[in-house]
C-alpha positions, 0 to 999 in steps of 0.5 A: 538338797543335792541328789545322792551321788551328785557333787555339792556346789562347793565341790563343783566350784572347787573343781571348776576353779582348778580346771580354769587355772589349768586351762588358762596355763595350758593356753599360754603354754600352747601359745609358746609352743606355737610361737617356738615352732613359727606357726603363729598365734592360737586360732581361738581367743577366750576372755579368761579375765571375764571368766575369772571375774565370774568365778569370783562373783560366784563365791558369794552365791556358793557361800549361801545355804541355799545353792539353787541359784548357783546351779545354772551358772555352774552348768553354764561355766562347766560347758564353757570349760568343756568347749575350751578343753576340746578346742585346745586338745584339738590343737595339742593333738597335732603335736607328737610328744617329741615337740613337748620334750624339745620345748622344755629342753629349750626353756630348760627349767619350769615352775612346779605350779605350771607343770602341775597345771599342764598335768591336770589338763592331760589327766582330765582328758577323756582319751589316754592314747599312747601319745597322751601317756608319753606326754604325761611321762615327760611332764611327770619326769620334769616334775620329779627333777631337782637341779644339781650344782653341776647343771645336771638333775637328780630325783627329788625326795621319794616321799615328797614325790609320792605325796605330789603324785597322789594329789595329782592322781585325784584328777583322773580315774585309775584302775585299782592296783593290788599291793602285790602287783604294785610291788612286782611293778616296782621290782621290774622298773627297779631292775631296769634302773639297776641295769642302767647304772651297771653299764659303763660304755656307750656301745654296751648301752646301745647293744643292751637295748635297755631303752627299747625294753624299758619303753615297751614295759611302760607301754604295756603298763598303759594308764596303770603307770599313773599310780603314784607308787609306780610313778615314783619308780618310773620317774626316778628311773627316767632320770637315771636313764637320762643322766646315764645316756648323757654321760656315756653319750658325751664320752662317745661324742669325744671319740667321734670328734677325734675320729672325724678329725682323723677322717679329714686327714685321710681325705687330704692324704687321699687327695695327694695319693689318689692311687689309694682311693679305691671306688669302695673307699670313696663311696664309704667316705661319701657315706660318712660325709652324708651321715656327718652332715645329718648328725651335725644338723641334729646337733645344732637343733639339739635333737640328737638321737641314739641312732644318729651317733651309732650310725656315725660311729659305724660309718667312721669305723668302716672308713678307718678300717678300709683306709688302713687296709687300702694303705697297707696293700698300696703303700710303697716302701718309699711312702713308709720310710718317708714317714707318711702317716698311713694309719696314725695321720699325725700331721699333714705331710706334703709331697716332697717332704721327708725323703722324696726330694725338695719341693719346687716352690709354688709359682706366682701369677707372673711366672704363670703368665710367662708360661701361658702366654703366646697364642693357642696352647696345646691341650695335653689332657682334658681339664674335666678329667683332672677335676673330680666329678662333683654334681654340686659344682659341675655347672659352675666349673663348666661355666668358668671353663667355657668362658675362659676358652672364649678368650684368646690365650695370648692375653695376660691374666690381668687383661683376661679378668676384665674381658667382657666374656668373663667379667661377670665371673669376677675371677682373680688374675691368678685364677685365670692363670691357674686355669691355663696351667691346669689345662696345659698340664704344667704341674705333676699330678698329685703334687702340692702345686697341682692340689692347690691349683685344683682347690683354687679353681673349685673354690672359685666355682663355689664362690660363683655359685653362692653369689648367684644363689644370693642374687636369686634369693634376693630377687625372689624375695620381691616376687610372689613365687614361694615354690621357686624360693623354696627350691633355691633355698634347698639348693643353696643349703647344700652350697652352705654345707660345702662352703663350711668344709671348704673354709676348713681346707683354706685354713689347711692350705694356709697352714701347709704353706707356712709349715713348708716355708713356701709363701709365694702364693700366700697373699693370693690364697688369703684374697681368694679366701676373703672373697670366698668368706664374703660370698659365704656370709652373704648367702648365709644371711640371705638364706637365714632371713628368707626362712631357710634352715641355715647350716651353722 
């Protein structure tokens, strides 16, 4: 006979079997999460197959009328199950709810039985902290989703959800919920859902702070949110919130792409017209560039948050407003009548186009040699004053300058490129010639030739930097110096980010040459570009292979 209030052996066996299946599933799930995060295998091992066999053998004992013999075995197996639960909970507690969300986003869809098994693991927990409730919220919402033909999700039938949630509610003790209170909670959650459905643009969505208010509501509910009727309202609203954000976010993202392209045009325009680039505008563009890099990094990881795109939009509007203001104050009548796109920036316009007189063709290496040759040259302006201050490239630029200053100037660029003093830099002859031309101040500041020459020199500096970093990573791979390798990977990640932007500028210069029909230096530009891409791809592959977070 069982003591009053003591579960029968049949009931204990049913609960034990359910817990076993839940833990076995959770063990496999947790192993997948750790592998996805690159943290290795689970540090605990269990013989689930042997445990399952013991459960099967226990069926025969449970079926006999006298159950005294089954009690010791049930006690022992329950203790083992408790130990496994504690072990797995110890590992699981280290991960915030966002890890679970990202993992499920990674695998896209999940089997309903697996979701129920994971839910049981948390529902059987003795502690319901906020992280546990957040993870349950994620899992219950996943369980409530039904895929649609367009790749989105919608909420499953409410009656089906209520039945499923009632079954799962049996695995945890819930505080009683009077019908009047349940109705009030349903109204409160339903009001949030209706508000979400009424918002039709992203900025209104953010300014409404509806997500923050909804999250605080769920936090106040605590474990009460797990009541089946309340869960139906919450999961349905969660799905509406997710879809609404996705729709309005994508619309805003399209605007972000359009404005990003416009700011690229602004940067190119300011390179040709530095008189418009106030210190304030430069800081704002740099602020935008930093936010954009962080935003694109989140985009690659599929972890973009509401604040990311809001901050990106803010930085864009600041730059656009400041540029329009600066251009209206500083633009000359010639700029306006020449059709230079101050606020529209419809197309790249080169210096000398549309009314500013003909543009002198860009000179090739042979013409530059004739002008540069013949002994020591006059230094009209310090070359460092012509190049923008750039902490990332300053060291490489000065290395090139110092090496070229060591070479006698009456030698041809083709001879200089092979000189022992600079052979390790692997410069092209026209890059040597361009350095000489810039140093002598042969081109007018702000002209198309001047801009192209500065770009040739800075791209060569970045190419040199990437080649050196590639060699350093390769060397450190064979040594036992992880701290030094980490420093190089961190530094080279900045080079890779810059290389991505510089590759876009290579394409712009190619398009600009073709647009103006001045292709004398097109072959040189292509060769510099291909050498740049070779260094870029080599560093990217080495960086990725060594465990660095490689920009895409």
